[in-house]
C-alpha positions as CSV (number, residue, x, y, z in Angstrom):
1,M,-38.1,80.4,-25.1
2,A,-36.0,77.5,-26.4
3,P,-32.3,78.2,-26.2
4,M,-30.6,78.7,-29.6
5,V,-28.6,76.0,-31.1
6,D,-25.3,76.5,-33.4
7,P,-25.7,74.1,-36.1
8,S,-22.2,74.2,-36.7
9,A,-21.2,73.4,-33.1
10,P,-20.0,69.9,-32.9
11,S,-22.3,67.5,-31.1
12,P,-21.7,66.6,-27.6
13,K,-20.2,63.1,-27.1
14,P,-22.0,60.6,-24.6
15,P,-20.6,59.8,-21.6
16,R,-18.2,56.8,-21.9
17,R,-19.1,53.5,-20.3
18,H,-16.6,51.2,-18.9
19,S,-17.4,47.6,-19.7
20,R,-17.2,45.2,-16.9
21,W,-16.1,42.2,-19.0
22,P,-12.2,42.8,-18.3
23,W,-12.9,43.3,-14.8
24,I,-14.6,40.0,-14.4
25,L,-12.1,38.0,-16.8
26,G,-9.2,39.6,-14.5
27,I,-11.0,38.2,-11.4
28,G,-11.7,34.6,-12.8
29,G,-8.2,34.7,-13.9
30,L,-6.8,35.6,-10.6
31,V,-9.1,33.0,-8.9
32,T,-7.8,30.0,-11.2
33,C,-4.1,31.1,-10.7
34,A,-4.7,31.1,-7.1
35,A,-6.4,27.4,-7.6
36,V,-3.5,26.1,-9.5
37,L,-1.0,27.6,-7.0
38,A,-2.7,25.9,-4.2
39,L,-2.6,22.7,-5.7
40,V,1.1,23.4,-6.7
41,L,1.7,24.2,-3.1
42,S,-0.3,21.4,-1.8
43,V,1.8,18.7,-4.2
44,L,5.0,20.4,-2.9
45,E,3.9,19.8,0.6
46,S,3.7,16.1,-0.1
47,G,7.3,15.9,-1.0
48,W,6.8,15.9,-5.0
49,E,10.0,17.1,-6.8
50,T,9.4,19.4,-9.9
51,N,12.8,20.3,-10.7
52,L,13.1,19.1,-14.4
53,L,16.8,18.5,-14.1
54,S,17.1,16.6,-11.1
55,S,13.8,14.6,-12.5
56,G,14.6,10.8,-12.8
57,T,18.5,11.3,-11.7
58,R,18.4,9.1,-8.9
59,S,16.8,5.4,-8.3
60,G,16.9,2.7,-5.3
61,P,17.7,3.8,-2.0
62,A,19.4,6.9,-3.0
63,R,16.3,8.5,-4.1
64,L,14.5,8.3,-0.7
65,R,14.4,11.4,1.5
66,E,14.2,11.1,5.3
67,K,11.4,12.9,7.0
68,V,11.2,13.4,10.6
69,L,7.8,12.5,12.2
70,E,8.8,13.2,16.0
71,D,12.0,15.2,16.8
72,N,13.2,14.0,20.2
73,D,16.7,15.5,19.9
74,A,18.2,12.2,20.0
75,D,21.1,10.5,18.8
76,H,19.3,7.4,17.4
77,K,16.8,6.8,15.1
78,V,13.7,4.7,14.6
79,L,12.6,4.1,10.9
80,V,8.7,3.7,10.5
81,V,8.1,1.5,7.5
82,D,4.4,1.7,6.2
83,I,2.2,-1.2,4.9
84,D,-1.0,0.3,4.1
85,G,-3.9,-1.0,2.0
86,I,-3.4,-4.2,-0.8
87,I,-0.1,-5.6,-1.0
88,S,1.0,-5.9,-4.6
89,G,3.6,-5.4,-7.2
90,R,3.6,-3.1,-9.9
91,T,0.2,-2.1,-11.2
92,P,-0.1,-1.2,-14.7
93,G,-1.0,2.3,-15.0
94,V,0.0,3.3,-11.3
95,P,3.4,4.5,-10.7
96,G,5.6,2.9,-8.0
97,D,6.1,-0.7,-6.9
98,L,5.5,-1.5,-3.3
99,V,7.8,-4.3,-2.9
100,E,10.8,-2.2,-4.3
101,N,9.9,0.6,-2.2
102,I,10.0,-1.5,1.0
103,R,13.3,-3.2,-0.3
104,D,14.8,0.4,-0.6
105,Q,13.7,1.2,2.5
106,F,15.4,-1.3,4.5
107,K,18.7,-1.0,2.1
108,R,18.5,2.9,3.1
109,A,18.3,1.8,6.9
110,A,21.1,-0.6,6.5
111,E,23.4,2.4,5.6
112,D,22.5,4.9,8.3
113,E,24.2,3.8,11.5
114,E,21.9,6.2,13.7
115,I,19.0,3.8,12.6
116,R,18.9,1.3,15.6
117,A,15.3,-0.3,15.3
118,V,12.4,-0.4,12.7
119,V,8.6,-0.1,13.2
120,L,6.7,-1.9,10.6
121,R,3.1,0.0,10.7
122,V,0.9,-2.5,9.0
123,D,-2.9,-1.8,8.0
124,S,-3.9,-4.0,5.3
125,P,-6.2,-6.7,4.1
126,G,-3.2,-8.7,2.4
127,G,-2.6,-9.0,-1.1
128,E,-0.8,-11.0,-3.6
129,V,1.2,-14.1,-2.7
130,L,4.3,-13.3,-4.3
131,A,4.4,-9.6,-3.2
132,S,3.8,-10.5,0.4
133,D,6.3,-13.4,0.1
134,E,9.3,-11.1,-1.3
135,I,8.5,-8.2,1.5
136,H,8.3,-10.9,3.9
137,D,12.1,-12.1,2.8
138,A,13.3,-8.6,2.7
139,I,12.4,-8.2,6.5
140,R,13.8,-11.6,7.5
141,S,17.0,-10.8,5.6
142,F,17.6,-7.1,7.1
143,Q,17.0,-8.6,10.6
144,D,19.2,-11.4,10.3
145,E,22.0,-9.4,8.3
146,H,22.3,-6.4,10.5
147,D,21.1,-7.4,13.9
148,I,18.5,-4.5,14.1
149,P,15.0,-5.6,15.5
150,V,12.1,-4.7,13.4
151,V,8.7,-4.6,15.3
152,A,5.1,-4.8,13.6
153,A,2.7,-2.4,14.8
154,M,-0.8,-3.7,13.7
155,G,-3.5,-1.3,13.0
156,S,-7.1,-1.8,12.4
157,L,-6.9,-4.3,9.8
158,A,-3.7,-6.8,9.6
159,A,-4.9,-9.9,8.2
160,S,-3.9,-12.8,5.5
161,G,-1.0,-10.9,3.7
162,G,-0.8,-8.3,6.3
163,Y,-0.3,-10.9,8.9
164,Y,2.6,-12.8,6.3
165,V,4.7,-9.8,6.4
166,S,4.4,-9.2,10.0
167,A,5.4,-13.0,10.9
168,P,9.3,-12.6,10.4
169,C,9.5,-9.3,12.9
170,R,11.1,-9.4,15.8
171,W,8.0,-8.5,18.0
172,I,4.5,-7.8,17.1
173,V,2.1,-5.7,18.7
174,A,-1.6,-5.3,18.0
175,H,-4.6,-3.7,19.5
176,P,-7.1,-5.9,21.4
177,L,-9.7,-4.9,18.6
178,T,-7.1,-5.3,15.6
179,L,-8.3,-8.0,12.9
180,T,-5.9,-10.4,12.0
181,G,-5.4,-13.6,11.2
182,S,-7.5,-14.9,8.2
183,I,-4.4,-17.3,7.5
184,G,-5.1,-18.8,4.3
185,V,-4.9,-18.6,0.6
186,I,-7.7,-17.8,-2.1
187,F,-7.7,-18.0,-5.9
188,H,-10.9,-15.9,-6.7
189,G,-12.7,-16.1,-10.3
190,Y,-16.3,-15.7,-11.7
191,N,-18.1,-17.8,-14.1
192,Y,-20.3,-15.7,-16.0
193,R,-21.0,-18.8,-18.8
194,G,-24.9,-18.6,-17.8
195,L,-25.1,-14.7,-18.6
196,M,-23.4,-15.5,-22.1
197,D,-26.0,-18.1,-22.7
198,K,-28.9,-15.6,-21.7
199,V,-27.9,-12.7,-23.9
200,G,-26.8,-15.3,-27.0
201,V,-23.3,-15.2,-26.8
202,L,-21.4,-18.4,-27.7
203,P,-17.5,-18.3,-26.9
204,D,-15.4,-19.9,-30.1
205,V,-12.3,-21.3,-28.5
206,V,-9.0,-22.8,-30.3
207,K,-6.6,-24.3,-27.7
208,S,-3.4,-26.1,-27.8
209,G,-4.3,-28.5,-24.9
210,K,-7.3,-29.4,-22.9
211,L,-6.2,-27.5,-19.7
212,K,-5.2,-24.2,-21.6
213,D,-8.3,-22.5,-20.7
214,M,-8.6,-24.0,-17.3
215,F,-10.6,-22.1,-14.7
216,S,-12.0,-19.9,-17.5
217,G,-15.3,-17.8,-17.1
218,E,-16.7,-19.2,-20.0
219,Q,-16.8,-22.7,-19.2
220,R,-20.0,-24.0,-18.4
221,P,-19.9,-26.0,-14.7
222,E,-20.4,-29.2,-16.1
223,E,-17.3,-28.9,-18.6
224,V,-14.7,-28.0,-16.0
225,L,-12.5,-31.3,-16.1
226,P,-11.7,-32.6,-12.5
227,E,-8.0,-31.9,-13.4
228,E,-8.7,-28.4,-13.3
229,K,-9.9,-28.3,-9.6
230,R,-6.9,-30.5,-8.7
231,I,-4.2,-28.5,-10.1
232,L,-5.8,-25.3,-8.8
233,N,-5.9,-26.8,-5.1
234,D,-2.4,-27.9,-5.3
235,L,-1.2,-24.5,-6.1
236,V,-3.4,-23.1,-3.4
237,Q,-2.2,-26.0,-1.0
238,E,1.6,-25.2,-1.6
239,S,1.1,-21.5,-0.9
240,F,-0.9,-22.4,2.1
241,T,2.0,-25.2,3.6
242,R,4.3,-21.7,2.7
243,F,2.4,-19.6,4.7
244,K,2.2,-21.9,8.2
245,T,6.0,-22.4,7.5
246,V,6.3,-18.4,7.8
247,V,4.5,-18.2,10.6
248,R,6.0,-21.3,12.3
249,E,9.6,-20.1,11.5
250,G,9.0,-16.4,12.2
251,R,7.5,-16.8,15.6
252,N,10.1,-19.4,16.8
253,A,12.8,-17.7,15.8
254,A,11.7,-14.3,17.3
255,A,10.8,-16.4,20.5
256,E,14.3,-18.0,20.8
257,K,16.2,-14.5,20.0
258,N,14.1,-13.0,22.7
259,R,14.6,-15.9,25.1
260,K,18.5,-15.3,24.5
261,A,18.4,-11.7,25.0
262,G,16.7,-12.3,28.5
263,I,13.2,-11.2,27.4
264,D,10.4,-13.4,28.5
265,S,7.4,-11.2,28.3
266,G,7.0,-12.4,24.3
267,R,4.6,-15.0,23.3
268,V,5.1,-18.4,22.0
269,L,2.8,-20.1,19.5
270,S,0.4,-22.2,21.3
271,P,0.2,-25.9,20.2
272,E,-3.4,-25.5,18.5
273,W,-2.6,-22.6,16.6
274,E,-3.0,-24.4,13.4
275,G,-6.3,-25.2,14.2
276,L,-6.8,-21.3,13.8
277,A,-5.0,-21.5,10.3
278,D,-8.5,-22.1,8.5
279,G,-8.9,-18.6,7.2
280,R,-11.0,-17.6,10.1
281,I,-10.5,-13.8,11.5
282,L,-9.2,-13.0,15.0
283,S,-9.0,-10.2,17.3
284,G,-5.7,-8.8,18.4
285,S,-6.8,-10.6,22.0
286,Q,-7.7,-13.6,20.5
287,A,-4.1,-13.5,18.2
288,H,-2.1,-12.6,21.4
289,E,-3.8,-15.9,23.3
290,A,-2.7,-18.0,20.7
291,G,0.7,-16.9,20.3
292,L,0.5,-14.9,16.9
293,V,1.0,-11.4,18.6
294,D,3.4,-10.9,21.5
295,E,1.9,-7.9,22.8
296,L,-1.4,-5.9,22.9
297,G,-1.1,-2.1,22.7
298,D,-0.9,0.9,20.1
299,F,1.8,2.3,17.9
300,Q,3.3,4.2,20.7
301,K,3.8,0.6,22.7
302,A,5.5,-0.6,19.3
303,V,7.7,2.3,19.5
304,S,8.7,1.8,23.0
305,R,9.3,-2.1,22.4
306,A,11.6,-1.4,19.5
307,K,13.5,0.8,21.4
308,A,13.8,-1.6,24.1
309,L,14.7,-4.4,21.9
310,A,17.3,-2.0,20.4
311,G,19.0,-1.2,23.9
312,I,18.3,2.8,23.6
313,Q,16.2,4.9,25.8
314,D,15.4,7.8,23.1
315,A,15.3,8.1,19.5
316,D,13.8,10.6,16.7
317,L,11.1,8.9,14.7
318,I,11.5,9.2,10.7
319,S,10.4,7.7,7.9
320,F,11.6,7.5,4.2
321,D,9.7,9.4,1.4
322,S,9.7,8.9,-2.2
323,P,9.9,12.3,-4.1
324,H,7.8,12.0,-7.1
325,S,9.2,13.7,-10.4
326,F,7.6,16.3,-12.6
327,E,6.4,14.0,-14.9
328,D,4.5,12.4,-12.3
329,F,3.0,15.4,-11.5
330,L,1.9,16.0,-15.0
331,G,0.2,12.7,-14.4
332,L,-2.1,14.1,-12.0
333,L,-3.6,15.9,-14.9
334,G,-5.1,12.6,-16.4
335,R,-4.3,10.5,-19.3
336,S,-5.9,10.0,-22.6
337,G,-6.4,6.9,-24.2
338,A,-7.4,5.7,-27.7
339,S,-11.0,6.3,-26.7
340,G,-10.3,10.3,-26.1
341,R,-11.5,9.8,-22.3
342,V,-9.5,11.3,-19.6
343,R,-8.6,9.2,-16.8
344,L,-7.4,10.9,-13.6
345,E,-5.0,8.7,-11.2
346,V,-3.5,10.1,-7.9
347,P,-1.3,7.4,-6.1
348,G,-2.1,6.9,-2.6
349,I,-5.5,9.0,-2.9
350,L,-7.5,7.3,-5.4
351,P,-8.1,3.3,-5.6
352,Q,-5.9,1.3,-7.7
353,G,-8.9,-0.7,-8.9
354,T,-10.0,-4.2,-8.5
355,L,-7.8,-7.6,-7.9
356,R,-5.7,-8.4,-10.9
357,P,-7.3,-12.1,-12.1
358,G,-5.4,-14.9,-12.6
359,L,-3.1,-14.4,-9.2
360,L,-3.2,-16.1,-5.7
361,Y,-3.7,-14.0,-2.6
362,F,-3.2,-13.8,1.2
363,L,-6.5,-11.9,1.2
364,S,-8.7,-11.4,4.0
365,P,-12.4,-12.0,3.1
366,L,-13.2,-8.7,4.7
367,H,-11.7,-6.9,1.6
368,A,-14.6,-5.6,-0.6
369,H,-13.7,-5.8,-4.2
C-alpha cells in the first residue's frame, strides 16, 4: 500500500547544484594574472624601469646603469660595449639610438676612474655610412683624450661597417673563422618600372630639374641619364676613400702606439692590403695575415689583451644598460595606426625592418635583406 502524502505539506526542495563556471573563470583569471606577472618579471630582469615618477627624468650618460658581467673582486674594471646587428642611427618607430648610446657609454667610462680599458664586442654586417663614421669618431676621440685602450673583439661577423668601427681600436682580436673585411660601399635600390608597365601603371612626374628623380625605381633603364650614374659613383667613391683612410690611419696609429709601449706582437698593414679592399669577405686568419687584425683568439683573449694594454693584472667585467621607461614597457603591447591594426615591436628581439632607402651603406653582402 502506497504511503499517505499530506497535500498541505511543503514540497521537498531539489538538491542544490553548484555551477562550475565561477571555478572555471576563477582558474582562467589566475592563469592570466600569472602570465602577466611572468611577463612583468621577465621585463624587469631585462633592466626595464617601471617607476612612473622617475621615468624620463634622466638622459645621456646619467641614465646608464652599471651591470657586472664578471665579478673578480678587483679594484679595476673593463667595460664591454656591444655593437650587434645593423649599425644605424635612429630608426623611425623604434626607441633608442645606437650612435648616441655608444657615445654615452664612452662618456660614462671617461667619468669612472676604475675603468681602465674597453672591449668593443662586434658582431655586425655593417650598416649606415654616417652612423659607422660617428661611432668610429667616438672611439678614436675616447682613446686620444683619455689614454684608455679599446680592444675590438670580433664575433662571427664583423664586416664592412663592422670592420670600420673596429679600425680605430688600439688592438683587434678576431677568431680564425670570423667573417670580416668587405671593405667597400654600396648604394642599393630596385628598378620596378618593368613590373609597372606589365600591370598598366604609368608614373606621372613633375620635377624642378632633370636630376630630381635620379635613381628612381620608376625610370626605364634607357631613361637613366649618364649624369646620374656619375654622381652616384662619385658619392660612393668619396665614402670608399674615407673607408680606406680610416683603415690606414687607425691601423698605423695603433701600431705606432704599441711600438712606443714596447709591444711588437701586433700586426702592421701589409703593402698589398688595398688590393683586398674590393668588397671581398676575409676570414679572421686572412685578415690577420694582411695586418687588418692584430691577434687571433676569442672574447677572453681580447679581455686579456685589454688588461695587458692597461697595465693591470685583474679587473671586473662590466657593461652599461639603458633602463627603459614605463612608457616603453607599454609599447610592448603594440601600437595602433590609422588602419586599426596592431604592430608589436620588441627592441632587440624583433627585427627593425628592411634597410632604409636612399642611404649609403658599409654593408656586407652576406646580410640578407
